[in-house]
C-alpha positions in Angstrom: -35.5 -31.6 -98.7 -36.7 -28.1 -97.7 -37.9 -27.9 -94.1 -41.3 -26.4 -93.3 -41.2 -22.9 -91.9 -43.8 -23.8 -89.3 -42.4 -27.2 -88.3 -40.9 -26.1 -85.0 -44.1 -24.4 -83.9 -46.2 -27.4 -84.9 -44.0 -29.9 -83.2 -43.6 -27.9 -80.0 -47.3 -27.1 -79.8 -46.9 -23.4 -80.2 -48.6 -23.2 -83.6 -51.9 -21.4 -83.6 -54.8 -23.2 -85.4 -58.3 -22.0 -86.2 -59.7 -23.6 -83.0 -57.1 -21.7 -80.9 -58.6 -18.3 -81.9 -60.8 -16.8 -79.2 -62.4 -13.4 -79.8 -64.6 -11.3 -77.5 -68.3 -12.2 -77.7 -67.6 -15.1 -80.0 -70.4 -17.6 -80.6 -70.0 -21.3 -81.2 -72.0 -23.1 -83.8 -73.1 -26.7 -83.8 -75.2 -28.8 -86.2 -77.8 -31.4 -85.2 -77.5 -34.2 -87.8 -79.9 -36.8 -89.0 -79.6 -40.4 -87.8 -81.6 -41.6 -90.8 -80.6 -42.1 -94.4 -83.9 -40.8 -95.8 -86.7 -39.2 -93.8 -89.2 -36.4 -93.4 -89.1 -34.2 -90.4 -92.6 -34.4 -89.1 -92.1 -32.3 -86.0 -89.2 -30.4 -84.5 -89.4 -28.8 -81.1 -86.6 -26.4 -80.3 -88.2 -24.5 -77.4 -86.2 -26.1 -74.6 -83.0 -25.5 -76.6 -83.9 -21.8 -77.1 -84.6 -21.3 -73.4 -81.2 -22.6 -72.4 -79.0 -19.8 -70.9 -76.3 -18.9 -73.4 -78.2 -20.0 -76.6 -78.4 -17.2 -79.1 -80.1 -18.9 -82.0 -81.7 -22.3 -83.0 -82.5 -22.6 -86.7 -84.5 -25.3 -88.4 -85.8 -25.6 -92.0 -88.7 -23.4 -91.1 -86.4 -20.5 -90.1 -84.0 -20.3 -93.0 -84.5 -18.8 -96.5 -85.2 -21.4 -99.3 -81.6 -21.1 -100.6 -80.3 -23.9 -102.7 -76.6 -24.7 -103.4 -74.6 -27.3 -105.0 -74.2 -28.1 -108.7 -76.9 -28.3 -109.9 -78.6 -26.2 -107.3 -80.9 -28.6 -105.4 -79.5 -28.8 -101.9 -81.1 -26.5 -99.3 -79.2 -25.3 -96.3 -81.8 -26.9 -94.1 -84.6 -29.0 -95.4 -87.7 -30.8 -94.1 -86.4 -33.9 -95.9 -83.1 -35.4 -94.9 -81.3 -37.5 -97.5 -78.4 -39.1 -95.8 -77.2 -40.0 -92.3 -75.5 -36.8 -91.1 -77.7 -34.4 -93.1 -78.2 -31.1 -91.2 -81.4 -30.9 -89.3 -80.9 -27.8 -87.0 -78.2 -25.2 -86.4 -77.3 -23.8 -82.9 -75.3 -20.7 -82.0 -74.3 -20.4 -78.3 -71.8 -18.6 -76.1 -69.8 -21.8 -75.4 -69.3 -25.1 -77.1 -70.7 -27.0 -74.1 -73.9 -25.0 -74.2 -74.3 -25.5 -77.9 -73.8 -29.3 -77.4 -76.5 -29.3 -74.6 -78.9 -27.3 -76.8 -78.5 -30.0 -79.5 -79.5 -32.6 -77.0 -82.7 -30.6 -76.1 -84.0 -30.4 -79.6 -86.8 -33.0 -80.1 -87.2 -34.3 -83.7 -89.8 -36.7 -84.9 -89.0 -38.3 -88.2 -91.0 -40.3 -90.7 -88.4 -42.7 -92.0 -88.7 -43.1 -95.8 -87.6 -46.0 -98.0 -83.9 -45.8 -98.9 -81.3 -47.5 -101.0 -77.6 -47.8 -100.6 -76.6 -48.8 -104.1 -76.5 -46.6 -107.2 -77.9 -49.3 -109.5 -80.9 -49.8 -107.1 -81.5 -46.0 -107.0 -81.8 -45.9 -110.8 -84.5 -48.7 -110.9 -88.1 -47.7 -111.5 -90.0 -47.2 -108.3 -86.8 -46.4 -106.3 -87.1 -43.7 -103.6 -86.6 -40.2 -105.0 -84.1 -37.9 -103.4 -84.9 -34.7 -105.2 -88.3 -34.0 -106.9 -86.4 -32.0 -109.6 -84.6 -35.1 -110.8 -87.1 -37.9 -111.6 -85.5 -41.4 -111.6 -82.6 -40.0 -109.5 -81.0 -38.8 -112.7 -79.5 -35.3 -112.9 -80.0 -33.9 -116.4 -76.9 -33.3 -118.4 -75.4 -29.8 -118.4 -75.7 -27.1 -115.8 -79.4 -26.1 -115.9 -79.3 -23.0 -113.7 -76.9 -21.3 -116.2 -79.3 -21.7 -119.1 -78.0 -22.2 -122.6 -74.5 -20.8 -122.0 -71.8 -23.2 -120.9 -70.2 -22.8 -117.5 -66.9 -21.9 -119.1 -68.5 -19.1 -121.2 -70.2 -17.6 -118.1 -67.0 -17.7 -116.0 -64.8 -16.4 -118.7 -67.3 -13.6 -119.5 -67.5 -12.5 -115.9 -63.7 -12.7 -115.5 -63.1 -10.6 -118.6 -65.7 -8.0 -117.6 -64.5 -7.7 -114.0 -60.8 -7.7 -115.0 -61.4 -4.9 -117.6 -63.4 -2.8 -115.1 -60.7 -3.3 -112.4 -57.7 -2.6 -114.7 -59.3 0.6 -116.0 -59.8 1.9 -112.4 -56.2 1.2 -111.3 -53.4 3.8 -111.5 -49.6 3.3 -111.6 -47.4 0.7 -113.2 -49.1 -2.7 -113.8 -46.6 -4.6 -111.6 -47.5 -2.5 -108.5 -51.2 -2.9 -108.9 -53.2 -5.1 -106.6 -56.3 -6.9 -107.8 -58.5 -7.6 -104.8 -61.7 -8.2 -106.8 -60.2 -11.2 -108.5 -60.2 -13.0 -105.2 -63.9 -12.2 -104.8 -65.2 -13.5 -108.2 -68.5 -15.3 -107.7 -70.6 -17.3 -110.1 -74.0 -15.5 -110.6 -76.8 -16.7 -112.8 -77.1 -14.2 -115.7 
């Protein structure tokens, strides 16, 4: 058995983890989460949280761009509708973790609790509560709709080949000494 290189540091408590890193002027982020499995946010008051000394930002669904993520793209960063217990309702950035926690407690949210189901078979029945308007009957259409007629494999391979060709033509020196930083930054983009 090969011993881990960092075993001694971890066992003695000397190892540095992400939470151990402290930088000058660092902010701490916290997320207010929904206590309901399915609800609409009818009112959200963040004024008290914003006035708290040390709070730099409080964001709700009204403050963020209408970006969607996931596959298929249907999940917003923050939304007026929450779809599970723990869904993000608001984001806070503050100068300390304690201040961020206090700011979360000061945000007042009024929900309209919506009907919900906890079983996949129930969710597929006619009249079941709808999670996303884009998917009637709670059924995601086959394929990856945001990429259009091309398959995901074709899109990724096409981008990889194009980026790799451009990168290799711009590099000098023997191939084994070249570095390829762009390969680490490949992102899927809709054509």
